[in-house]
VEXBA-267071 format. One record per residue (C-alpha): x, y, z; residue number from 1. Coordinates in nm, 3 decimals, always signed. Layout:
# VEXBA-267071
X;Y;Z;NUM
...
END
This chain:
# VEXBA-267071
-2.188;-10.862;+2.482;1
-1.958;-10.558;+2.506;2
-1.668;-10.536;+2.748;3
-1.866;-10.291;+2.959;4
-2.178;-10.509;+2.974;5
-1.962;-10.802;+3.083;6
-1.805;-10.589;+3.355;7
-2.146;-10.460;+3.464;8
-2.264;-10.819;+3.502;9
-1.951;-10.897;+3.703;10
-2.029;-10.612;+3.944;11
-2.395;-10.718;+3.963;12
-2.284;-11.067;+4.066;13
-2.030;-10.933;+4.317;14
-2.298;-10.714;+4.473;15
-2.547;-10.997;+4.518;16
-2.305;-11.278;+4.603;17
-2.055;-11.093;+4.824;18
-2.163;-10.743;+4.929;19
-2.520;-10.823;+5.032;20
-2.437;-11.137;+5.236;21
-2.185;-10.931;+5.438;22
-2.437;-10.657;+5.526;23
-2.535;-10.806;+5.866;24
-2.170;-10.831;+5.969;25
-2.107;-10.476;+5.849;26
-2.395;-10.343;+6.057;27
-2.296;-10.546;+6.366;28
-1.924;-10.464;+6.356;29
-1.945;-10.109;+6.225;30
-1.651;-10.182;+5.998;31
-1.600;-10.294;+5.640;32
-1.412;-10.626;+5.664;33
-1.081;-10.664;+5.483;34
-1.223;-10.933;+5.256;35
-1.463;-10.673;+5.116;36
-1.184;-10.420;+5.067;37
-0.991;-10.684;+4.874;38
-1.293;-10.774;+4.663;39
-1.339;-10.407;+4.576;40
-0.974;-10.377;+4.473;41
-0.979;-10.704;+4.280;42
-1.293;-10.599;+4.093;43
-1.124;-10.279;+3.977;44
-1.384;-10.047;+4.130;45
-1.117;-9.797;+4.233;46
-1.031;-9.755;+3.866;47
-1.370;-9.697;+3.704;48
-1.306;-9.324;+3.649;49
-0.929;-9.346;+3.595;50
-0.790;-9.311;+3.238;51
-0.645;-9.625;+3.083;52
-0.304;-9.461;+3.043;53
-0.281;-9.460;+3.423;54
-0.404;-9.815;+3.465;55
-0.776;-9.745;+3.506;56
-1.083;-9.858;+3.314;57
-1.175;-9.514;+3.183;58
-1.548;-9.581;+3.179;59
-1.762;-9.290;+3.066;60
-1.973;-9.101;+3.320;61
-2.284;-9.280;+3.196;62
-2.109;-9.612;+3.250;63
-1.988;-9.502;+3.596;64
-2.347;-9.412;+3.683;65
-2.477;-9.750;+3.567;66
-2.208;-9.927;+3.768;67
-2.289;-9.718;+4.075;68
-2.656;-9.809;+4.049;69
-2.550;-10.175;+4.057;70
-2.302;-10.178;+4.345;71
-2.517;-9.950;+4.561;72
-2.797;-10.206;+4.546;73
-2.598;-10.321;+4.850;74
-2.504;-10.102;+5.147;75
-2.373;-9.762;+5.040;76
-2.106;-9.795;+5.309;77
-1.911;-10.016;+5.068;78
-1.909;-9.729;+4.818;79
-1.769;-9.492;+5.080;80
-1.445;-9.689;+5.088;81
-1.356;-9.581;+4.733;82
-1.589;-9.291;+4.655;83
-1.339;-9.021;+4.753;84
-1.082;-9.174;+4.519;85
-1.296;-9.216;+4.207;86
-1.463;-8.874;+4.223;87
-1.352;-8.596;+4.453;88
-0.977;-8.649;+4.457;89
-0.891;-8.818;+4.131;90
-1.097;-8.591;+3.907;91
-0.970;-8.273;+4.070;92
-0.614;-8.400;+4.036;93
-0.657;-8.514;+3.675;94
-0.791;-8.176;+3.569;95
-0.571;-7.947;+3.778;96
-0.266;-8.144;+3.893;97
+0.081;-8.124;+3.743;98
+0.189;-8.416;+3.528;99
+0.423;-8.531;+3.805;100
+0.141;-8.522;+4.060;101
-0.089;-8.715;+3.829;102
+0.171;-8.981;+3.754;103
+0.259;-9.015;+4.123;104
-0.090;-9.052;+4.268;105
-0.343;-9.149;+4.001;106
-0.212;-9.500;+3.915;107
-0.205;-9.618;+4.282;108
-0.547;-9.455;+4.337;109
-0.684;-9.658;+4.048;110
-0.543;-9.979;+4.197;111
-0.686;-9.906;+4.540;112
-0.337;-9.881;+4.688;113
-0.370;-9.509;+4.768;114
-0.704;-9.389;+4.903;115
-0.767;-9.020;+4.854;116
-0.936;-8.799;+5.115;117
-1.089;-8.466;+5.012;118
-1.040;-8.213;+5.292;119
-1.265;-7.913;+5.243;120
-1.529;-7.894;+5.518;121
-1.443;-7.715;+5.844;122
-1.631;-7.640;+6.168;123
-1.732;-7.299;+6.029;124
-1.711;-7.369;+5.656;125
-1.919;-7.638;+5.492;126
-2.153;-7.524;+5.221;127
-1.988;-7.183;+5.245;128
-1.649;-7.300;+5.121;129
-1.530;-6.942;+5.082;130
-1.536;-6.907;+5.461;131
-1.269;-7.169;+5.527;132
-1.007;-7.067;+5.781;133
-0.732;-7.325;+5.734;134
-0.416;-7.153;+5.614;135
-0.112;-7.269;+5.422;136
+0.158;-7.004;+5.457;137
+0.461;-7.012;+5.230;138
+0.791;-7.063;+5.412;139
+1.077;-7.094;+5.163;140
+1.016;-7.418;+4.970;141
+0.739;-7.538;+5.204;142
+0.386;-7.448;+5.309;143
+0.298;-7.451;+5.678;144
-0.062;-7.564;+5.729;145
-0.272;-7.475;+6.034;146
-0.643;-7.532;+6.082;147
-0.916;-7.789;+6.136;148
-1.124;-8.002;+5.901;149
-1.443;-8.189;+5.987;150
-1.655;-8.470;+5.838;151
-1.372;-8.591;+5.615;152
-1.436;-8.937;+5.469;153
-1.145;-9.184;+5.474;154
-0.895;-8.932;+5.614;155
-0.730;-9.162;+5.870;156
-0.698;-9.450;+5.620;157
-0.595;-9.233;+5.324;158
-0.272;-9.251;+5.132;159
-0.299;-8.885;+5.038;160
-0.502;-8.587;+5.161;161
-0.616;-8.312;+4.926;162
-0.647;-8.016;+5.162;163
-0.808;-7.684;+5.073;164
-0.639;-7.393;+5.248;165
-0.591;-7.019;+5.216;166
-0.247;-6.951;+5.072;167
-0.327;-6.580;+5.069;168
-0.495;-6.492;+5.401;169
-0.544;-6.132;+5.285;170
-0.734;-6.225;+4.970;171
-1.104;-6.135;+4.948;172
-1.356;-6.391;+5.069;173
-1.355;-6.704;+4.854;174
-1.025;-6.616;+4.686;175
-0.667;-6.712;+4.760;176
-0.769;-7.074;+4.828;177
-0.540;-7.350;+4.704;178
-0.541;-7.729;+4.697;179
-0.241;-7.897;+4.856;180
-0.151;-8.266;+4.865;181
-0.055;-8.378;+5.214;182
+0.100;-8.708;+5.319;183
-0.108;-8.827;+5.621;184
+0.214;-8.932;+5.795;185
+0.347;-8.576;+5.798;186
+0.415;-8.444;+6.151;187
+0.157;-8.199;+6.276;188
-0.157;-8.393;+6.177;189
-0.404;-8.537;+6.428;190
-0.699;-8.754;+6.322;191
-1.007;-8.813;+6.537;192
-1.259;-9.069;+6.415;193
-1.625;-8.971;+6.438;194
-1.813;-9.287;+6.533;195
-2.150;-9.172;+6.667;196
-2.323;-9.169;+6.329;197
-2.696;-9.187;+6.260;198
-2.629;-9.419;+5.968;199
-2.345;-9.522;+5.737;200
-2.197;-9.734;+6.016;201
-1.863;-9.859;+5.898;202
-1.777;-9.542;+5.708;203
-1.448;-9.387;+5.819;204
-1.528;-9.024;+5.904;205
-1.271;-8.797;+6.067;206
-1.188;-8.462;+6.212;207
-0.838;-8.340;+6.126;208
-0.624;-8.094;+6.313;209
-0.328;-7.941;+6.129;210
-0.067;-7.781;+6.356;211
+0.241;-7.633;+6.187;212
+0.226;-7.912;+5.930;213
+0.507;-7.856;+5.679;214
+0.441;-7.967;+5.321;215
+0.675;-7.926;+5.022;216
+0.580;-7.651;+4.779;217
+0.583;-7.913;+4.502;218
+0.263;-8.054;+4.657;219
+0.065;-7.746;+4.554;220
-0.193;-7.885;+4.312;221
-0.121;-7.752;+3.965;222
+0.185;-7.566;+4.093;223
-0.026;-7.252;+4.112;224
-0.196;-7.082;+4.404;225
-0.565;-6.995;+4.395;226
-0.691;-7.302;+4.208;227
-0.846;-7.463;+4.515;228
-1.216;-7.396;+4.469;229
-1.206;-7.464;+4.094;230
-1.039;-7.798;+4.159;231
-1.286;-7.870;+4.437;232
-1.584;-7.801;+4.212;233
-1.447;-8.037;+3.947;234
-1.434;-8.318;+4.200;235
-1.769;-8.224;+4.351;236
-1.949;-8.237;+4.015;237
-1.832;-8.596;+3.965;238
-1.921;-8.681;+4.324;239
-2.270;-8.531;+4.297;240
-2.340;-8.736;+3.986;241
-2.228;-9.048;+4.172;242
-2.442;-8.957;+4.474;243
-2.750;-8.927;+4.253;244
-2.675;-9.272;+4.111;245
-2.621;-9.405;+4.463;246
-2.964;-9.279;+4.567;247
-3.115;-9.467;+4.273;248
-2.933;-9.789;+4.364;249
-3.041;-9.766;+4.726;250
-3.403;-9.684;+4.637;251
-3.415;-9.981;+4.400;252
-3.313;-10.217;+4.680;253
-3.556;-10.059;+4.928;254
-3.847;-10.089;+4.686;255
-3.763;-10.453;+4.605;256
-3.745;-10.538;+4.975;257
-4.071;-10.353;+5.046;258
-4.254;-10.534;+4.765;259
-4.124;-10.872;+4.886;260
-4.242;-10.799;+5.239;261
-4.581;-10.662;+5.132;262
-4.637;-10.969;+4.913;263
-4.574;-11.212;+5.199;264
-4.726;-11.021;+5.494;265
-5.087;-11.130;+5.551;266
-5.353;-10.914;+5.715;267
-5.729;-10.966;+5.705;268
-5.677;-11.277;+5.499;269
-5.478;-11.120;+5.215;270
-5.128;-10.985;+5.141;271
-5.093;-10.622;+5.239;272
-4.961;-10.561;+4.887;273
-5.324;-10.583;+4.778;274
-5.434;-10.295;+5.001;275
-5.491;-9.976;+4.805;276
-5.287;-9.760;+5.040;277
-4.986;-9.991;+5.014;278
-5.026;-10.011;+4.638;279
-5.014;-9.631;+4.625;280
-4.688;-9.622;+4.821;281
-4.532;-9.883;+4.594;282
-4.648;-9.703;+4.280;283
-4.529;-9.361;+4.398;284
-4.191;-9.505;+4.490;285
-4.148;-9.667;+4.150;286
-4.250;-9.354;+3.960;287
-4.013;-9.127;+4.157;288
-3.731;-9.381;+4.135;289
-3.770;-9.406;+3.759;290
-3.768;-9.027;+3.723;291
-3.452;-8.996;+3.933;292
-3.280;-9.269;+3.733;293
-3.354;-9.101;+3.402;294
-3.248;-8.758;+3.532;295
-2.917;-8.900;+3.650;296
-2.847;-9.086;+3.328;297
-2.935;-8.776;+3.124;298
-2.693;-8.561;+3.326;299
-2.423;-8.827;+3.285;300
-2.470;-8.835;+2.908;301
-2.433;-8.457;+2.890;302
-2.120;-8.488;+3.105;303
-1.977;-8.723;+2.844;304
-2.016;-8.466;+2.566;305
-1.729;-8.273;+2.720;306
-1.917;-7.993;+2.894;307
-1.998;-8.043;+3.262;308
-2.374;-7.980;+3.297;309
-2.357;-7.827;+3.644;310
-2.726;-7.736;+3.672;311
-2.844;-8.077;+3.551;312
-2.608;-8.247;+3.796;313
-2.741;-8.036;+4.082;314
-3.098;-8.115;+3.979;315
-3.030;-8.488;+3.962;316
-2.850;-8.490;+4.296;317
-3.124;-8.284;+4.462;318
-3.415;-8.485;+4.327;319
-3.256;-8.829;+4.371;320
-3.143;-8.764;+4.729;321
-3.489;-8.638;+4.828;322
-3.651;-8.927;+4.640;323
-3.460;-9.199;+4.822;324
-3.560;-9.056;+5.159;325
-3.926;-9.069;+5.056;326
-3.890;-9.425;+4.928;327
-3.714;-9.530;+5.249;328
-3.984;-9.368;+5.461;329
-4.255;-9.554;+5.268;330
-4.055;-9.873;+5.309;331
-4.055;-9.835;+5.685;332
-4.426;-9.753;+5.674;333
-4.496;-10.074;+5.482;334
-4.301;-10.272;+5.741;335
-4.511;-10.120;+6.021;336
-4.384;-10.191;+6.373;337
-4.119;-10.423;+6.232;338
-3.959;-10.123;+6.066;339
-3.925;-9.939;+6.395;340
-3.839;-10.221;+6.635;341
-3.641;-10.478;+6.442;342
-3.313;-10.442;+6.258;343
-3.364;-10.501;+5.888;344
-3.221;-10.373;+5.562;345
-3.498;-10.119;+5.497;346
-3.451;-9.962;+5.840;347
-3.074;-9.962;+5.790;348
-3.105;-9.794;+5.450;349
-3.356;-9.547;+5.601;350
-3.074;-9.429;+5.829;351
-2.797;-9.455;+5.572;352
-2.967;-9.260;+5.295;353
-3.056;-8.961;+5.514;354
-2.701;-8.840;+5.460;355
-2.752;-8.793;+5.086;356
-2.966;-8.482;+5.142;357
-2.678;-8.323;+5.335;358
-2.342;-8.398;+5.177;359
-2.201;-8.274;+4.846;360
-2.431;-7.975;+4.891;361
-2.746;-7.985;+5.104;362
-3.081;-7.992;+4.927;363
-3.154;-7.630;+5.013;364
-2.825;-7.520;+4.855;365
-2.904;-7.718;+4.542;366
-3.242;-7.543;+4.522;367
-3.080;-7.202;+4.555;368
-2.806;-7.271;+4.304;369
-3.039;-7.429;+4.048;370
-3.273;-7.130;+4.063;371
-2.988;-6.879;+4.037;372
-2.838;-7.060;+3.741;373
-3.170;-7.065;+3.556;374
-3.235;-6.697;+3.621;375
-2.879;-6.604;+3.523;376
-2.912;-6.794;+3.195;377
-3.219;-6.591;+3.103;378
-3.051;-6.256;+3.158;379
END
């Protein structure tokens, strides 16, 4: 058995023996317990995408996808604790950061000692990243940051913020945007936790207000202004691939739970799993799940060739996120009234997975961008 297969089995065991048994407590408390955080650190999950020279495991994208499909067989809230570090922040920093920035932040990110928070979305700029209004104005050897960010995962528990801001307010729309590393303890930062969530209870989600926040010029990612959206897209492509894999992991669990329930639930003297309509829902869920899994693995393999397959990643993220919502809906339907009235894992995942069609690019944006890319390639 290869080193990776051994590690994959370790994560499979951790998921079933530790993560899943803690799901009821996670849902009741709305918080990931410290014992889970420590298990995640001890298992090396913060380091799955980090190069070995910086203390990580340096697994390929295909291997990261397979790992994600395993650990997201449990609640995807666990993944949220380290997702911003393994994808959005670390990959943007590895590709665009200065050597000093990489050596300062990547090793502790890989150990889980420094959580990264990716600060792009604003009240008036989400999908339309070019419309962001946060500014970072040069003042001698510092930048002064002013503006607001919204829906930022892990911001208030982060060791470092990667903030996207306009360093050239007079630049045309979508230009003059830079990525700046910000210590969360810097004066002029206010965090507000967003707790009233439809699902993903236990995820740390914040609004951030920057008011005359002074950051050293050396914190400019790459040491060059204007790299912000390119760096952001690098992180987002990794994150979208991971989200597609997460949708597969969640759908696998939902389908297993639905089959178990349908096999034990008796109506009219037989298990409901033997009813044709229930069989159809199970079959459709399996077929769509299998398709999403293969799409995601195929995109990951292309990623590993050295060229980021942006269109394939968008397609996998779009299809997988829509798929898991359909599988979750069928799961609730199979449960019947139990799915609406009683708290259970299928109902919980039904709420949790709704987010996947919104973040890292909403489904409608993926549709638009996929179509435009295909048309452009034919011209």
